[in-house]
C-alpha positions in Angstrom: 0.0 0.0 0.0 1.3 3.4 -1.0 1.9 6.1 1.6 3.4 9.6 1.8 7.2 9.6 1.5 9.4 12.3 3.0 12.5 13.7 1.3 15.4 11.3 0.9 17.6 13.3 3.2 15.2 12.6 6.1 16.1 8.9 5.9 19.7 9.9 6.8 18.7 11.5 10.0 19.4 10.1 13.4 16.8 11.9 15.6 18.4 14.3 18.0 17.4 13.1 21.5 18.7 15.2 24.4 20.4 12.8 26.8 20.1 14.1 30.3 20.9 10.7 31.7 18.8 8.4 34.0 19.0 7.5 37.6 17.0 5.3 39.9 17.8 7.6 42.8 14.9 9.8 43.6 17.0 12.9 44.4 19.7 13.2 41.8 22.1 15.9 40.6 21.9 16.7 36.8 25.3 17.7 35.5 24.7 16.6 32.0 23.1 19.5 30.1 25.4 22.6 30.5 22.7 24.4 32.5 23.2 27.2 35.0 23.3 25.5 38.5 22.3 28.8 40.1 19.1 29.0 38.2 18.0 32.4 37.0 17.8 36.0 38.2 15.7 36.3 41.3 14.1 39.4 39.9 12.4 37.5 37.1 9.5 35.9 39.0 8.0 39.4 39.6 7.9 40.0 35.8 6.1 36.8 34.9 3.0 38.0 36.7 2.9 41.1 34.4 2.6 39.0 31.2 -0.7 39.2 29.2 -1.2 35.5 28.6 -4.3 36.1 26.5 -2.4 38.2 23.9 -0.3 37.0 21.0 3.4 37.9 21.3 5.0 40.5 19.1 7.0 39.0 16.2 9.8 41.5 16.7 9.8 42.6 20.3 11.5 46.1 20.3 11.9 46.3 24.1 14.0 43.1 24.4 15.9 44.0 21.3 16.7 47.4 22.7 17.9 45.9 26.0 20.2 43.5 24.1 21.5 46.3 21.9 22.3 48.5 25.0 23.9 45.7 26.9 26.2 44.6 24.1 26.6 48.0 22.3 25.0 46.7 19.1 22.9 48.1 16.3 19.3 47.2 17.2 18.4 47.0 13.5 20.6 43.9 13.2 19.1 41.8 16.0 16.7 39.0 15.5 15.0 36.9 18.2 14.5 33.2 18.1 12.8 30.3 19.9 16.2 29.4 21.3 19.2 29.8 19.0 18.1 26.3 17.8 15.3 27.9 15.8 17.7 30.3 14.1 20.0 27.4 13.2 17.1 25.6 11.6 15.8 28.6 9.6 19.3 29.5 8.4 19.5 26.1 6.8 16.0 26.3 5.4 16.7 29.8 4.0 20.1 29.3 2.4 20.3 25.6 1.3 18.9 24.1 -1.8 18.8 20.3 -2.2 22.3 19.1 -2.8 24.0 22.2 -1.4 26.8 21.6 1.0 27.3 23.1 4.5 30.4 22.6 6.6 30.4 21.5 10.2 33.3 20.8 12.5 34.2 17.3 13.7 33.1 17.7 17.3 30.6 20.5 16.9 27.0 20.9 18.0 24.9 18.0 16.8 22.0 20.2 15.6 24.2 21.7 12.8 24.3 18.6 10.6 20.7 17.8 11.7 19.4 21.1 10.4 21.4 20.7 7.1 19.9 17.3 6.4 16.4 18.4 7.2 16.8 21.2 4.7 17.9 18.7 2.0 21.6 19.8 2.1 24.7 17.8 2.6 26.8 18.1 5.8 30.5 18.2 5.2 32.7 17.4 8.2 35.9 19.3 8.7 38.3 17.5 11.0 39.3 19.2 14.3 42.9 19.4 15.5 43.5 18.5 19.2 39.8 18.8 19.9 39.8 22.4 18.5 38.3 23.8 15.3 40.8 23.8 12.5 40.4 26.8 10.2 42.7 25.2 7.7 40.6 22.1 7.5 37.4 24.1 7.3 38.7 26.1 4.3 40.1 23.0 2.6 36.5 21.6 2.6 35.0 24.6 0.8 33.7 23.8 -2.7 31.5 25.4 -5.3 28.5 23.8 -3.6 29.3 25.2 -0.1 26.6 27.7 1.1 27.0 27.7 4.9 29.8 27.1 7.5 28.8 26.4 11.1 31.2 26.8 13.9 30.6 27.1 17.7 33.1 29.3 19.6 33.7 28.3 22.4 32.8 24.8 21.1 30.4 22.3 22.6 31.3 19.6 23.7 35.0 20.3 23.8 35.1 23.7 25.5 37.9 24.8 23.3 38.0 28.1 21.3 39.8 29.6 18.3 41.3 33.0 18.7 40.6 36.3 16.9 43.4 35.8 14.5 42.1 32.4 13.4 38.5 33.7 13.1 39.6 36.6 10.9 41.6 34.2 8.8 38.5 32.1 8.3 36.2 34.9 7.3 38.8 36.6 5.1 39.4 33.5 3.1 35.7 32.4 2.9 34.0 33.3 -0.4 31.6 36.1 0.1 28.6 34.0 -1.1 29.1 31.6 1.9 27.4 32.5 5.1 29.4 31.9 8.3 27.2 30.9 11.2 29.1 31.8 14.4 27.5 30.2 17.4 28.7 32.0 20.6 26.4 30.4 23.1 29.1 30.3 25.8 30.6 33.7 25.1 29.7 35.0 28.5 31.9 32.4 30.2 35.2 33.1 28.4 37.7 35.6 29.7 40.4 35.6 27.1 41.7 38.8 25.4 42.3 36.8 22.2 38.6 35.8 22.0 36.1 37.4 19.6 32.4 36.9 20.1 31.5 37.5 16.5 29.6 40.8 16.8 32.5 42.9 15.3 32.6 40.5 12.4 29.0 41.4 11.5 30.0 45.1 11.4 32.7 44.5 8.9 31.4 41.5 6.8 28.0 40.9 5.2 28.3 37.1 5.3 28.3 36.5 9.1 25.6 35.9 11.7 26.4 35.6 15.4 24.1 33.5 17.5 23.6 33.8 21.3 21.3 32.2 23.8 19.6 32.9 27.1 19.9 29.2 28.1 23.3 29.2 29.6 24.5 32.1 31.7 21.0 33.6 32.0 19.5 30.2 33.2 16.4 30.4 31.0 16.8 27.1 29.1 13.1 26.0 29.8 11.8 29.2 28.0 13.6 28.7 24.7 15.0 32.2 23.9 17.9 33.1 21.7 19.0 35.9 19.4 21.1 36.6 16.3 23.2 39.5 15.1 23.6 39.9 11.3 23.2 42.3 8.4 19.7 43.7 7.8 19.6 41.7 4.5 20.1 38.4 6.3 17.7 39.5 9.1 14.9 40.2 6.6 15.5 36.8 5.0 15.1 35.0 8.3 12.1 37.1 9.3 10.3 36.0 6.2 10.9 32.3 7.1 10.5 32.4 10.9 7.0 31.7 12.3 5.2 34.8 13.5 4.6 33.8 17.1 7.6 31.5 17.9 9.0 33.7 20.7 6.5 33.7 23.5 5.8 36.7 25.8 6.9 35.0 29.0 10.3 34.3 27.5 10.7 37.9 26.3 9.7 39.4 29.6 12.1 37.2 31.5 14.8 37.8 29.0 14.6 41.6 29.5 15.2 41.2 33.3 17.9 38.5 32.8 19.9 40.7 30.4 19.7 43.7 32.8 20.6 41.8 36.0 24.4 42.3 35.8 24.9 41.4 39.4 23.5 37.9 38.9 25.6 37.4 35.8 28.7 38.5 37.6 28.0 36.1 40.5 27.5 33.2 38.1 30.7 34.0 36.2 32.7 34.1 39.4 31.3 30.8 40.7 32.0 29.2 37.3 35.7 30.4 37.4 36.2 29.2 40.9 34.4 25.8 40.4 36.4 25.2 37.2 39.7 25.8 39.0 38.7 23.5 41.8 37.5 20.7 39.5 40.7 20.9 37.5 42.8 20.6 40.6 40.8 17.6 41.9 41.0 15.8 38.5 44.8 16.3 38.4 45.0 14.7 41.9 43.1 11.7 40.6 45.4 11.4 37.6 42.6 11.9 35.1 43.1 13.7 31.8 40.8 16.5 30.9 40.3 19.1 28.2 40.8 22.7 29.4 37.5 24.4 28.9 36.4 28.0 28.3 32.7 27.3 29.0 30.7 25.9 32.0 31.5 22.3 31.4 34.6 20.1 31.1 35.5 16.9 29.2 37.0 14.2 31.3 38.9 11.3 29.8 38.9 7.8 31.2 41.4 5.0 30.6 40.6 2.3 28.2 40.4 -0.7 30.5 37.8 -3.1 31.8 37.6 -1.6 35.3 37.5 2.1 35.0 36.2 2.8 31.5 33.7 5.6 30.6 30.6 3.4 30.5 31.2 2.0 33.9 32.0 5.4 35.3 28.7 6.8 33.9 26.8 3.9 35.4 28.4 4.2 38.8 27.8 7.9 39.0 24.2 7.4 37.9 23.6 4.8 40.7 24.9 7.3 43.1 22.6 10.1 41.9 24.9 12.0 39.5 24.0 12.4 35.9 26.7 13.3 33.4 26.8 13.1 29.6 28.5 10.3 27.7 30.4 11.6 24.6 30.0 8.4 22.5 27.5 10.1 20.2 30.3 12.7 19.4 32.7 9.8 18.6 34.6 10.5 21.8 33.9 7.2 23.6 36.5 7.7 26.3 35.1 10.9 27.5 32.3 12.2 29.7 31.2 15.8 29.8 30.6 17.2 33.2 28.5 20.4 33.5 29.7 22.4 36.5 27.3 22.4 39.3 27.2 24.3 42.6 30.3 23.9 44.7 28.5 21.3 46.9 27.4 19.4 43.9 30.9 19.4 42.5 32.3 18.2 45.8 29.8 15.3 45.8 30.8 14.4 42.3 34.5 14.2 43.2 33.7 12.2 46.3 31.7 9.6 44.2 34.4 9.6 41.5 37.1 8.8 44.0 35.1 5.8 45.2 34.7 4.6 41.7 38.4 4.9 41.0 39.5 3.3 44.2 
């Protein structure tokens, strides 16, 4: 019997299923999703009550856009909101890829990049990383006449590594002008390196760049799905013609305004992240475990390849003791787990359980 058939590229998809981990322990600690362990700005709850739940949200909320522009010293006419940066990633692929077009992703990059490419009928081309870091040389070597998009996350998830301003400039200067660079800076708030560039200044100089940001990490609003992009007005108008009219809800917008303005909360979270990262690194060194230095709010931990202390057994042991971490097997990093930094007490408990596992 005949039935409707989706596009061929859909058959190549492996459904993206967020893996937060499972535990039989009633009270568990989730350190698997790169969330803010300190929640969100305490000022937000007052704002939720002022939301008109019976009214449709504005398609282009000027108030939040102005707050973002003021906070980051940007041109408000180049800011677009999205239902998480995920939505913007999806509509970028829908807008700029024809069937058979190519889009470049990096070896250990965000899994939604190739997902969005395939859904749009394009072909993902994987550029190999070097030492778990984006290789600009390999990205440029994979550019062909069919390339339309290049996706990079900087800092990168799940590795936590970043490429410096010199390398980023090298990439955009050598990228053909008809290719759009999608620069995902979801973890930009966490990095404190003079050589880092968040992508906004690229947009001011080049017409083929869009910077993506999110409220899910530092601002602690992952449940509300709110992100934004910064790009030329031409790209913005293209995306606005594709984006659904009511995809960004009013609750998210109202909370986003307060979150962006609460600099004290952001400062507190950043300070905690720095201190927790230093402490975790010291403890991992004491346990003789290798790890990848991270510029975000998570860290990759490498386990030895043996029958006793391998990654799978570590994940199982941690889960049984009420700690959820993320296995990196889906990223072709089978010897690693990704630990999202928790509160100091949560991190202490993680190390305590890890010591028992390794003993």
